[in-house]
LOFI-114488 format. One line per 3 residues: number of its first residue (from 1); their letters; for each residue x, y, z of N, C-alpha, C, CB. Coordinates in Angstrom, 2 decimals. Glycine has a CB too. Layout:
N
NUM = a = X Y Z X Y Z X Y Z X Y Z ~ ...
# end
This chain:
112
1 = mef = -1.69 13.60 -10.38 -2.61 13.76 -9.29 -3.43 15.01 -9.57 -1.86 13.85 -7.93 ~ -4.72 14.88 -9.33 -5.60 16.02 -9.58 -6.60 16.13 -8.44 -6.33 15.87 -10.95 ~ -6.99 17.36 -8.12 -7.91 17.60 -7.03 -9.23 18.14 -7.56 -7.30 18.57 -6.02
4 = cpr = -10.30 17.85 -6.84 -11.65 18.22 -7.23 -11.83 19.73 -7.20 -12.68 17.55 -6.31 ~ -12.41 20.31 -8.28 -12.64 21.76 -8.28 -13.77 22.17 -7.33 -12.96 22.22 -9.69 ~ -14.64 21.24 -6.94 -15.76 21.55 -6.05 -15.36 21.54 -4.58 -16.89 20.58 -6.29
7 = cgk = -14.76 20.40 -4.14 -14.49 20.26 -2.70 -13.01 20.18 -2.35 -15.18 19.03 -2.18 ~ -12.12 20.03 -3.36 -10.69 20.02 -3.11 -10.09 18.67 -2.74 -10.38 20.96 -2.04 ~ -10.90 17.60 -2.70 -10.36 16.28 -2.35 -9.70 15.64 -3.57 -11.49 15.35 -1.81
10 = lmv = -8.95 14.57 -3.33 -8.22 13.87 -4.37 -9.18 13.17 -5.34 -7.26 12.84 -3.75 ~ -8.87 13.29 -6.64 -9.65 12.59 -7.66 -8.86 11.36 -8.08 -9.96 13.52 -8.89 ~ -9.55 10.23 -8.20 -8.90 8.97 -8.54 -9.42 8.46 -9.88 -9.13 7.92 -7.43
13 = pir = -8.57 7.76 -10.65 -9.03 7.23 -11.92 -9.89 5.98 -11.70 -7.83 6.90 -12.83 ~ -10.99 5.90 -12.46 -11.86 4.71 -12.44 -12.29 4.42 -13.88 -13.11 4.93 -11.51 ~ -12.75 3.21 -14.11 -13.30 2.85 -15.42 -14.82 2.98 -15.37 -12.89 1.40 -15.84
16 = kng = -15.38 3.64 -16.40 -16.83 3.79 -16.50 -17.21 3.71 -17.97 -17.31 5.14 -15.86 ~ -18.03 2.76 -18.31 -18.47 2.54 -19.69 -17.28 2.38 -20.64 -19.35 3.69 -20.15 ~ -16.25 1.67 -20.21 -15.09 1.40 -21.06 -14.11 2.55 -21.18 -15.55 1.03 -22.39
19 = kvi = -14.36 3.66 -20.48 -13.46 4.80 -20.53 -12.88 5.05 -19.14 -14.19 6.06 -21.05 ~ -11.72 5.68 -19.08 -11.11 6.06 -17.82 -11.51 7.50 -17.52 -9.55 5.91 -17.85 ~ -12.08 7.71 -16.34 -12.45 9.05 -15.90 -11.87 9.29 -14.51 -14.01 9.22 -15.89
22 = lkc = -11.87 10.55 -14.10 -11.44 10.91 -12.75 -12.68 11.15 -11.90 -10.52 12.16 -12.76 ~ -12.69 10.56 -10.68 -13.83 10.71 -9.79 -13.35 11.21 -8.43 -14.61 9.38 -9.64 ~ -14.06 12.18 -7.88 -13.71 12.74 -6.57 -14.04 11.74 -5.47 -14.45 14.08 -6.34
25 = tgc = -13.12 11.58 -4.51 -13.34 10.67 -3.40 -14.29 11.26 -2.36 -12.02 10.30 -2.74 ~ -14.54 12.56 -2.45 -15.42 13.22 -1.47 -16.84 13.39 -1.97 -14.86 14.55 -1.11 ~ -17.01 14.24 -3.00 -18.36 14.60 -3.44 -18.86 13.79 -4.64 -18.40 16.06 -3.79
28 = gye = -17.99 13.01 -5.29 -18.42 12.19 -6.41 -18.34 12.87 -7.77 -19.80 11.74 -6.18 ~ -17.84 14.10 -7.83 -17.70 14.83 -9.09 -16.84 14.01 -10.06 -17.06 16.23 -8.85 ~ -17.26 13.94 -11.34 -16.54 13.18 -12.35 -16.15 14.07 -13.51 -17.38 12.00 -12.84
31 = kep = -15.00 13.75 -14.12 -14.59 14.46 -15.33 -13.59 13.60 -16.10 -13.96 15.85 -14.99 ~ -13.45 13.90 -17.38 -12.47 13.19 -18.21 -11.11 13.83 -18.03 -12.89 13.20 -19.71 ~ -10.03 13.02 -18.07 -8.68 13.59 -17.96 -8.41 14.54 -19.12 -7.62 12.48 -17.92
34 = egq = -7.62 15.58 -18.87 -7.31 16.56 -19.90 -5.86 16.42 -20.34 -7.58 17.98 -19.39 ~ -5.57 16.81 -21.58 -4.20 16.83 -22.08 -3.85 15.58 -22.87 -3.24 16.99 -20.95 ~ -2.91 15.73 -23.80 -2.49 14.63 -24.65 -1.58 13.65 -23.92 -1.79 15.16 -25.88
37 = nnk = -0.73 14.14 -23.03 0.25 13.30 -22.37 -0.24 12.73 -21.05 1.51 14.08 -22.15 ~ -1.54 12.82 -20.78 -2.09 12.31 -19.53 -2.24 10.80 -19.63 -3.46 12.97 -19.22 ~ -1.44 10.06 -18.90 -1.53 8.61 -18.88 -1.97 8.18 -17.50 -0.18 7.94 -19.27
40 = lii = -2.99 7.34 -17.44 -3.50 6.88 -16.16 -3.32 5.37 -16.06 -4.99 7.27 -16.00 ~ -2.88 4.90 -14.91 -2.78 3.47 -14.65 -3.79 3.16 -13.56 -1.32 3.05 -14.22 ~ -4.75 2.29 -13.87 -5.79 1.95 -12.91 -5.23 1.04 -11.83 -6.98 1.28 -13.62
43 = shk = -4.63 -0.06 -12.19 -4.02 -0.95 -11.21 -3.02 -1.85 -11.90 -5.09 -1.80 -10.48 ~ -2.10 -2.34 -11.12 -1.08 -3.24 -11.64 -0.72 -4.23 -10.55 0.18 -2.45 -12.13 ~ -0.93 -5.50 -10.81 -0.60 -6.53 -9.83 0.85 -6.96 -10.03 -1.56 -7.75 -9.95
46 = vqh = 1.61 -6.95 -8.95 3.02 -7.31 -9.00 3.17 -8.74 -8.49 3.88 -6.33 -8.17 ~ 3.84 -9.57 -9.26 4.13 -10.93 -8.85 5.55 -10.96 -8.28 3.98 -11.94 -10.04 ~ 5.70 -11.47 -7.07 7.00 -11.55 -6.43 7.49 -12.99 -6.38 6.94 -10.97 -5.02
49 = spq = 8.78 -13.15 -6.56 9.39 -14.47 -6.41 9.52 -14.76 -4.92 10.78 -14.56 -7.12 ~ 9.71 -16.03 -4.53 9.89 -16.34 -3.11 11.06 -15.60 -2.47 10.09 -17.82 -2.94 ~ 12.12 -15.30 -3.23 13.25 -14.57 -2.68 12.87 -13.12 -2.37 14.44 -14.62 -3.64
52 = erg = 12.00 -12.54 -3.19 11.61 -11.15 -3.00 10.62 -10.96 -1.86 11.03 -10.60 -4.27 ~ 9.96 -12.01 -1.44 8.95 -11.89 -0.39 9.55 -11.44 0.93 8.24 -13.21 -0.20 ~ 10.85 -11.63 1.13 11.50 -11.25 2.36 12.20 -9.92 2.29 12.48 -12.29 2.76
55 = ivv = 11.87 -9.07 1.30 12.51 -7.77 1.15 11.47 -6.66 1.34 13.20 -7.65 -0.25 ~ 11.83 -5.68 2.13 10.97 -4.52 2.37 11.77 -3.28 2.05 10.43 -4.49 3.85 ~ 11.13 -2.27 1.47 11.81 -1.00 1.18 11.31 0.03 2.18 11.55 -0.53 -0.29
58 = ieg = 12.23 0.56 2.98 11.90 1.58 3.97 12.72 2.83 3.64 12.18 1.08 5.44 ~ 12.03 3.91 3.32 12.65 5.19 2.98 13.70 5.03 1.89 13.30 5.82 4.22 ~ 13.38 4.28 0.83 14.25 4.11 -0.32 15.36 3.10 -0.15 14.83 5.40 -0.66
61 = kkv = 15.46 2.45 1.00 16.51 1.46 1.23 15.89 0.08 1.32 17.32 1.78 2.52 ~ 16.48 -0.91 0.61 16.01 -2.28 0.69 16.50 -2.91 2.00 16.50 -3.11 -0.53 ~ 15.62 -3.61 2.67 15.96 -4.29 3.91 15.60 -5.75 3.74 15.23 -3.65 5.15
64 = nlk = 16.60 -6.63 3.86 16.34 -8.07 3.79 15.82 -8.53 5.15 17.62 -8.86 3.39 ~ 14.70 -9.21 5.13 14.12 -9.71 6.37 14.53 -11.16 6.55 12.57 -9.56 6.36 ~ 15.25 -11.43 7.60 15.69 -12.80 7.86 15.09 -13.33 9.15 17.20 -12.86 7.94
67 = atv = 14.79 -12.46 10.10 14.24 -12.90 11.37 12.76 -13.20 11.23 14.47 -11.84 12.46 ~ 12.35 -14.35 11.70 10.93 -14.70 11.69 10.48 -14.94 13.12 10.66 -15.96 10.80 ~ 9.21 -14.75 13.34 8.60 -14.97 14.65 7.32 -15.75 14.47 8.32 -13.63 15.37
70 = kak = 6.83 -16.32 15.57 5.52 -16.97 15.55 4.47 -15.87 15.62 5.36 -18.01 16.72 ~ 3.76 -15.68 14.55 2.69 -14.69 14.49 1.68 -15.19 13.48 3.22 -13.25 14.10 ~ 0.41 -15.21 13.85 -0.63 -15.73 12.97 -1.07 -14.67 11.97 -1.84 -16.22 13.79
73 = cpk = -0.98 -15.01 10.69 -1.39 -14.10 9.62 -2.91 -13.94 9.64 -0.91 -14.63 8.24 ~ -3.42 -12.71 9.69 -4.86 -12.50 9.69 -5.52 -12.86 8.35 -5.17 -11.08 10.02 ~ -4.72 -12.96 7.29 -5.29 -13.25 5.97 -5.36 -14.76 5.68 -4.46 -12.56 4.89
76 = cgy = -4.22 -15.48 5.87 -4.19 -16.89 5.49 -4.06 -17.84 6.68 -3.06 -17.13 4.53 ~ -3.77 -17.32 7.88 -3.68 -18.16 9.07 -2.34 -18.83 9.29 -4.72 -19.19 9.00 ~ -1.36 -18.58 8.42 -0.03 -19.17 8.58 0.60 -18.62 9.86 0.88 -18.88 7.35
79 = nra = 1.46 -19.42 10.53 1.94 -19.01 11.84 3.40 -18.54 11.87 1.78 -20.13 12.79 ~ 3.98 -18.15 10.74 5.34 -17.60 10.71 5.31 -16.29 9.94 6.35 -18.61 10.07 ~ 6.04 -15.30 10.45 6.08 -14.00 9.76 7.44 -13.35 9.98 4.95 -13.07 10.28
82 = yfw = 7.87 -12.57 8.98 9.03 -11.70 9.14 8.57 -10.49 9.93 9.64 -11.29 7.75 ~ 9.48 -9.81 10.60 9.07 -8.60 11.31 10.17 -7.55 11.27 8.71 -8.93 12.76 ~ 9.75 -6.30 11.43 10.66 -5.17 11.55 9.95 -4.09 12.35 11.12 -4.65 10.15
85 = mvq = 10.73 -3.16 12.89 10.17 -2.10 13.71 10.52 -0.74 13.13 10.68 -2.21 15.16 ~ 9.56 0.19 13.19 9.76 1.55 12.68 9.18 2.53 13.69 9.09 1.73 11.27 ~ 9.90 3.62 13.91 9.41 4.67 14.80 8.45 5.54 14.01 10.59 5.52 15.41
88 = tra = 7.15 5.27 14.09 6.15 5.98 13.29 5.52 7.14 14.04 5.07 5.02 12.84 ~ 5.68 7.18 15.35 5.08 8.24 16.16 6.19 9.03 16.85 4.08 7.66 17.21 ~ 5.85 9.82 17.82 6.82 10.65 18.54 7.89 9.78 19.20 6.11 11.52 19.60
91 = ade = 9.03 10.38 19.49 10.15 9.64 20.05 9.84 9.06 21.42 11.36 10.53 20.15 ~ 8.93 9.66 22.17 8.60 9.13 23.48 7.52 8.04 23.43 8.13 10.26 24.38 ~ 7.06 7.69 22.24 6.09 6.62 22.03 6.82 5.35 21.60 5.02 7.02 20.96
94 = pst = 6.24 4.18 21.86 6.90 2.94 21.43 6.88 2.79 19.90 6.23 1.73 22.07 ~ 7.79 1.99 19.39 7.87 1.73 17.94 6.67 0.91 17.48 9.19 1.00 17.59 ~ 6.40 0.98 16.19 5.35 0.15 15.58 6.02 -1.08 15.00 4.56 0.94 14.48
97 = rff = 5.47 -2.26 15.30 6.00 -3.51 14.76 5.21 -3.88 13.52 5.95 -4.65 15.83 ~ 5.92 -4.15 12.44 5.31 -4.59 11.20 5.61 -6.07 11.01 5.82 -3.76 9.99 ~ 4.65 -6.80 10.49 4.80 -8.22 10.21 4.48 -8.47 8.75 3.90 -9.07 11.13
100 = kca = 5.18 -9.44 8.15 4.91 -9.84 6.77 4.85 -11.35 6.75 6.01 -9.30 5.78 ~ 3.71 -11.90 6.35 3.50 -13.34 6.34 4.54 -14.03 5.46 2.07 -13.68 5.85 ~ 5.15 -15.08 5.99 6.18 -15.81 5.24 5.58 -16.64 4.12 6.97 -16.72 6.18
103 = rcg = 4.27 -16.87 4.13 3.63 -17.64 3.08 2.99 -16.75 2.00 2.58 -18.55 3.68 ~ 2.06 -15.89 2.39 1.30 -15.12 1.39 1.82 -13.70 1.17 -0.15 -15.04 1.81 ~ 2.68 -13.19 2.07 3.24 -11.85 1.89 2.38 -10.72 2.43 3.47 -11.61 0.47
106 = yvw = 1.25 -11.04 3.08 0.37 -10.01 3.66 1.12 -9.26 4.75 -0.94 -10.64 4.22 ~ 0.97 -7.92 4.80 1.66 -7.09 5.79 0.62 -6.49 6.74 2.50 -5.97 5.10 ~ 0.91 -6.56 8.05 0.06 -5.94 9.05 0.94 -5.32 10.12 -0.93 -6.97 9.66
109 = rey = 0.36 -4.48 10.97 1.13 -3.78 11.99 0.54 -4.04 13.36 1.17 -2.28 11.70 ~ 1.37 -3.79 14.37 0.94 -3.97 15.77 1.48 -2.80 16.57 1.44 -5.34 16.36 ~ 0.60 -2.17 17.35 0.99 -1.05 18.20 1.05 -1.53 19.65 -0.01 0.14 18.05
112 = d = 1.85 -0.85 20.46 1.85 -1.14 21.90 0.86 -0.27 22.60 3.24 -0.93 22.51
# end
């Protein structure tokens, strides 16, 4: 991870003219990565098996999702989803409900 010397925002790797460079998300400053051991991964698509689609990792622990509810996926329109709840805000606030589409694996959240 590297930060912009001009504005201090995070610099992300991008491809430009067949080379990988770092570009600032704020001001647009660009530079080439430095050092011999600097390895950058632009993106990596992970393929999941149907058995893995029902597993979520929360704080380093795997959680098998078995409970499904009727919930329409905003991505593919399927009407079944796994769900789980996490306390993402203060203790006096309601929990956030997360849903994962049983067909395509898209994850979305719902607040009260």
